[in-house]
C-alpha positions as CSV (number, residue, x, y, z in Angstrom):
1,M,33.0,-106.2,66.8
2,I,36.6,-105.1,66.5
3,K,39.5,-105.6,68.8
4,R,42.4,-103.0,68.6
5,S,45.7,-104.2,69.9
6,P,48.6,-102.0,71.3
7,V,51.1,-101.4,68.5
8,R,54.6,-100.1,68.3
9,V,54.5,-98.4,65.0
10,A,57.7,-98.7,62.9
11,A,58.8,-95.3,61.7
12,G,61.5,-93.7,59.6
13,L,61.9,-92.7,56.0
14,L,63.3,-94.6,53.1
15,A,66.6,-93.3,51.8
16,A,66.2,-89.7,50.7
17,V,66.7,-88.9,47.1
18,A,66.5,-85.6,45.3
19,M,64.3,-86.9,42.6
20,V,61.6,-89.6,43.1
21,V,61.2,-92.4,40.6
22,I,57.7,-93.7,40.6
23,A,58.1,-97.4,40.9
24,P,57.3,-100.2,43.4
25,S,60.9,-100.0,44.8
26,A,61.0,-96.2,44.9
27,G,63.5,-94.9,47.4
28,A,64.6,-98.3,48.7
29,Q,68.2,-99.4,48.7
30,Q,69.5,-102.9,49.4
31,P,72.6,-103.1,51.6
32,E,75.6,-103.9,49.3
33,D,76.9,-106.7,51.5
34,W,73.5,-108.1,52.6
35,Q,72.6,-111.7,51.6
36,A,69.1,-113.1,52.4
37,E,69.2,-116.0,54.8
38,R,67.8,-119.2,53.4
39,L,65.6,-121.8,55.0
40,A,66.3,-125.6,54.7
41,D,63.9,-125.8,51.7
42,G,65.7,-122.9,49.9
43,Q,63.2,-120.1,50.6
44,P,64.6,-116.7,51.6
45,N,63.8,-116.4,55.3
46,I,61.1,-113.7,55.6
47,Q,59.6,-115.2,58.8
48,G,58.5,-112.7,61.5
49,M,56.3,-109.7,62.1
50,W,56.0,-107.1,59.4
51,N,54.0,-103.8,59.3
52,N,52.9,-101.5,56.5
53,T,51.8,-98.6,58.7
54,R,54.4,-96.3,57.1
55,A,52.3,-96.2,53.9
56,I,49.1,-94.9,55.5
57,F,50.1,-91.3,55.0
58,T,50.5,-91.9,51.2
59,P,47.2,-91.4,49.4
60,L,45.8,-94.4,47.5
61,E,45.6,-92.3,44.3
62,R,47.8,-89.5,43.1
63,P,46.4,-86.1,44.2
64,E,45.2,-83.7,41.4
65,T,47.9,-81.2,42.6
66,L,50.6,-83.7,41.4
67,A,48.9,-84.8,38.2
68,G,51.3,-85.2,35.3
69,R,54.3,-84.3,37.4
70,E,57.5,-86.3,36.9
71,D,59.9,-84.1,38.9
72,I,58.3,-84.7,42.3
73,T,60.8,-84.1,45.1
74,T,61.2,-85.8,48.4
75,E,60.4,-82.6,50.2
76,E,57.1,-82.3,48.4
77,L,56.2,-85.9,49.3
78,R,57.1,-85.2,53.0
79,Q,54.9,-82.1,53.0
80,Q,52.1,-84.0,51.4
81,A,52.3,-86.7,54.1
82,E,52.4,-84.2,56.9
83,A,49.3,-82.4,55.5
84,R,47.4,-85.6,55.3
85,G,48.4,-86.6,58.8
86,S,47.4,-83.3,60.4
87,G,44.3,-83.1,58.2
88,R,42.9,-86.3,59.6
89,I,42.9,-85.0,63.1
90,E,41.7,-81.5,62.1
91,R,38.8,-82.9,60.0
92,S,37.7,-85.2,62.8
93,E,34.6,-84.1,64.6
94,W,35.6,-85.8,67.8
95,R,38.7,-86.5,70.0
96,G,37.4,-89.5,71.9
97,H,34.2,-91.2,72.7
98,E,32.6,-88.0,74.0
99,N,31.3,-85.0,71.9
100,N,30.8,-87.1,68.8
101,R,28.5,-85.1,66.6
102,G,28.9,-87.4,63.5
103,G,26.9,-90.4,64.7
104,V,27.6,-93.4,66.9
105,G,31.2,-93.4,65.6
106,G,33.7,-96.1,66.3
107,Y,36.7,-95.2,68.4
108,G,38.7,-92.4,70.0
109,L,41.5,-91.2,67.7
110,Y,44.2,-92.8,69.9
111,W,43.1,-96.2,68.7
112,F,44.3,-95.5,65.1
113,D,47.9,-96.3,64.2
114,W,48.4,-93.0,62.4
115,Y,47.5,-91.1,65.5
116,F,50.9,-92.0,67.1
117,D,53.1,-91.9,64.1
118,N,55.0,-89.1,62.5
119,P,53.7,-88.6,58.9
120,T,56.2,-90.2,56.6
121,D,56.5,-90.6,52.8
122,I,57.4,-93.8,51.0
123,G,59.1,-92.2,48.0
124,Q,56.0,-92.0,45.8
125,P,53.0,-89.7,45.4
126,S,50.4,-92.4,45.6
127,I,50.1,-96.1,46.5
128,I,48.8,-96.7,42.9
129,V,51.9,-96.8,40.7
130,E,50.3,-98.2,37.5
131,P,48.8,-96.8,35.3
132,A,51.2,-93.8,35.2
133,T,48.4,-91.4,36.2
134,G,48.6,-93.0,39.7
135,R,44.8,-93.5,39.6
136,I,42.7,-96.6,39.5
137,P,41.0,-97.1,36.1
138,E,37.3,-96.5,35.9
139,R,34.9,-99.2,36.8
140,T,33.0,-100.9,34.0
141,A,29.4,-99.8,33.3
142,D,28.2,-103.1,34.6
143,A,30.2,-102.8,37.8
144,R,29.0,-99.3,38.5
145,E,25.4,-100.4,38.1
146,R,25.8,-103.5,40.3
147,I,27.6,-101.5,43.0
148,A,24.9,-98.8,42.9
149,L,22.2,-101.4,43.2
150,N,23.9,-103.1,46.1
151,M,24.3,-99.8,48.0
152,A,20.6,-99.1,47.4
153,Q,19.8,-102.5,48.9
154,L,22.6,-102.6,51.4
155,H,20.5,-103.2,54.5
156,D,17.7,-105.2,52.8
157,S,19.5,-108.3,53.9
158,Y,22.6,-109.4,55.7
159,A,23.8,-111.0,52.5
160,N,24.2,-107.5,50.9
161,M,26.5,-106.2,53.6
162,E,30.3,-106.0,53.2
163,T,32.0,-109.3,53.9
164,G,34.3,-107.6,56.4
165,D,31.4,-106.2,58.4
166,R,30.1,-109.8,58.4
167,C,33.5,-111.0,59.7
168,I,33.9,-113.5,56.8
169,S,36.8,-112.0,54.9
170,R,38.2,-108.6,53.9
171,G,39.5,-110.2,50.7
172,V,43.1,-110.1,49.5
173,L,43.2,-106.3,49.3
174,G,41.6,-105.8,52.7
175,M,44.3,-108.1,54.3
176,M,47.3,-106.7,52.5
177,M,46.7,-103.0,51.9
178,P,47.5,-100.5,54.7
179,T,44.6,-99.5,56.8
180,E,43.7,-97.5,60.0
181,Y,44.9,-100.1,62.5
182,N,46.0,-103.7,63.1
183,N,48.6,-103.5,60.3
184,G,50.8,-106.2,61.7
185,T,51.2,-109.2,59.5
186,L,52.9,-112.4,60.7
187,I,54.7,-114.4,58.1
188,L,55.4,-118.1,58.6
189,Q,57.2,-120.5,56.2
190,P,56.6,-124.2,56.9
191,P,58.2,-126.3,54.2
192,G,56.5,-125.8,50.8
193,Y,54.3,-122.9,52.0
194,V,54.2,-119.2,52.9
195,V,51.6,-118.1,55.4
196,F,50.4,-114.6,55.9
197,H,48.5,-114.2,59.2
198,S,46.6,-111.0,59.5
199,E,45.3,-109.6,62.8
200,M,42.2,-108.4,61.0
201,I,39.5,-111.1,61.3
202,H,42.3,-113.4,62.5
203,N,42.8,-114.5,58.9
204,A,45.6,-116.8,57.5
205,R,46.4,-117.0,53.8
206,I,48.1,-120.3,53.1
207,I,50.1,-120.1,49.9
208,P,51.6,-123.3,48.4
209,I,54.9,-122.9,46.6
210,D,55.2,-126.5,45.4
211,G,54.5,-125.8,41.7
212,A,51.1,-127.4,41.8
213,P,48.5,-126.1,39.4
214,H,45.4,-124.1,40.4
215,V,42.4,-126.1,41.6
216,D,39.6,-126.9,39.2
217,E,37.9,-123.7,37.9
218,G,34.6,-124.9,39.4
219,I,36.0,-124.4,42.9
220,R,35.6,-120.8,43.9
221,Q,36.9,-119.2,47.1
222,W,36.5,-115.9,49.0
223,E,40.2,-115.2,48.7
224,G,40.8,-117.1,45.5
225,D,43.3,-120.0,45.0
226,P,46.8,-118.7,45.5
227,R,49.9,-120.3,44.0
228,G,53.4,-118.9,44.8
229,R,56.9,-119.3,43.4
230,W,60.2,-117.7,44.3
231,E,62.2,-115.7,41.7
232,G,65.4,-115.0,43.5
233,N,64.4,-112.9,46.5
234,T,61.0,-112.1,45.1
235,L,57.9,-114.2,46.1
236,V,55.4,-114.1,43.2
237,I,51.8,-115.1,44.1
238,E,49.2,-115.6,41.5
239,S,45.6,-115.9,42.7
240,T,42.6,-117.1,40.6
241,N,39.3,-119.0,41.2
242,F,37.7,-116.1,43.1
243,R,34.2,-116.4,44.3
244,A,31.8,-113.8,42.9
245,V,30.9,-111.4,45.9
246,R,28.6,-108.5,45.5
247,N,30.1,-106.4,48.3
248,M,33.7,-106.8,49.3
249,R,36.2,-104.2,50.5
250,G,37.9,-102.3,47.7
251,P,41.5,-101.1,47.5
252,S,41.0,-98.8,50.5
253,A,38.7,-98.9,53.6
254,G,36.6,-96.0,52.1
255,T,35.8,-97.8,48.8
256,R,33.1,-100.3,48.0
257,S,33.6,-102.8,45.4
258,R,32.5,-106.2,44.0
259,Q,34.5,-109.3,43.3
260,S,33.9,-111.2,40.1
261,E,35.0,-114.7,39.0
262,A,37.1,-113.1,36.3
263,Q,39.4,-111.5,38.9
264,R,43.1,-112.4,38.8
265,I,45.6,-111.0,41.2
266,V,49.4,-111.1,41.0
267,E,51.4,-110.1,44.1
268,R,55.2,-109.6,44.4
269,L,57.0,-109.5,47.7
270,T,60.7,-108.6,47.3
271,F,63.1,-109.2,50.3
272,A,65.1,-106.0,49.8
273,G,66.9,-105.9,53.0
274,P,67.0,-107.5,56.5
275,D,64.1,-105.2,57.6
276,L,62.4,-104.3,54.4
277,L,59.9,-106.1,52.1
278,L,58.7,-104.3,48.9
279,Y,55.1,-105.4,48.1
280,S,53.1,-104.8,45.0
281,V,49.7,-106.1,43.9
282,T,48.4,-106.1,40.3
283,M,44.6,-106.3,39.8
284,D,43.2,-107.7,36.6
285,D,39.4,-107.9,36.7
286,P,37.9,-107.0,33.3
287,E,34.4,-107.3,34.7
288,T,35.0,-104.7,37.3
289,Y,37.7,-102.3,36.0
290,T,38.4,-100.9,32.5
291,G,42.1,-101.7,32.8
292,E,44.7,-103.3,35.1
293,W,46.2,-101.4,38.0
294,T,49.1,-101.9,40.4
295,A,49.6,-100.7,44.0
296,A,52.9,-100.8,45.8
297,F,54.3,-100.0,49.2
298,P,56.8,-101.3,51.8
299,Y,56.5,-103.6,54.8
300,D,58.9,-102.9,57.6
301,R,60.0,-105.6,60.1
302,D,58.3,-104.8,63.4
303,D,59.5,-107.3,66.1
304,G,57.7,-105.2,68.8
305,Y,54.2,-105.7,67.4
306,V,52.0,-108.2,69.2
307,Q,48.9,-109.6,67.6
308,F,45.9,-110.1,69.8
309,E,42.7,-112.0,69.2
310,Y,40.5,-110.1,66.8
311,A,37.1,-110.3,68.4
312,C,35.1,-110.4,65.2
313,H,32.7,-113.2,64.3
314,E,29.9,-113.8,61.8
315,G,26.6,-112.6,63.3
316,N,28.3,-109.9,65.4
317,Y,26.2,-107.0,66.7
318,S,27.0,-104.8,63.7
319,V,24.9,-106.9,61.4
320,P,21.6,-107.1,63.4
321,N,21.9,-103.5,64.6
322,A,22.3,-102.2,61.0
323,L,19.4,-104.3,59.8
324,G,17.3,-103.4,62.8
325,G,18.0,-99.7,62.2
326,A,17.0,-100.0,58.6
327,R,13.7,-101.7,59.6
328,K,13.0,-98.9,62.1
329,E,13.6,-96.2,59.4
330,E,11.2,-98.1,57.1
331,A,8.5,-98.3,59.8
332,D,8.9,-94.6,60.6
333,S,8.5,-93.6,57.0
334,Q,5.2,-95.4,56.8
335,Q,3.7,-93.5,59.7
């Protein structure tokens, strides 16, 4: 189902500071004499390969040990990242395809980007930067009920399975947030557009920046209808018109979520230096969450990364095998 490509992981820390300010641009410094190159249509030239692997050692939500803290030091963040990195390997029940006691599993550890990288901090204690707690607001009662129902019926039908497992779409969050592998994102800028090509599910987000309004509200899409604009060196993308999906990847690979038609996402991508993009995404979905939340992390230029074909297609073996296993369990329970 999944194709893992060889990756050269970008490494290195952001500028060290004695005290960390919890903000999307935490720790980043723009070279004083640097000016963004412009394309013929006036866009800042951000074309090329970018990688957000450096953020995978930062937890999605602020750990309880750092709750309420405003005086978090760079050393504490570094220690936190190192503990998370070493903990992933120590907690693993297997070191390769052999001796896997946890089930059929997926890959040897060497396929994951974090396996080769040195744990690094990004100048913030969590990827979630708003609300100030660093934690995602609670889901609404309706969303909790719907998610619980879907998990109970997960393998009753292929339509209940996560859209990424079905190779349809990982959604905006699944494409842009850091994950275990395949974090290279190719950015292209044909006149009037910005294109994000993700290696995962060989997906391309095509974002018009021509000032045109969103499509009619009756048109609903898996990844919404994006409209972008440049504010100086910052690309602002507003996406609406999302299709309601009962099971789509949440903010991280380990979370299940739903996507409602009320969802509105605003992304900001700031060209902060020749090799640095500062990305943030704000989620506003009153049918799913009790409040808005914002995640932020850096993308580093990674000219050494090569995208390969992602061998994932709708109807892949994962779907019939999962459904077949569920039918077998049902048959065994009736004997």
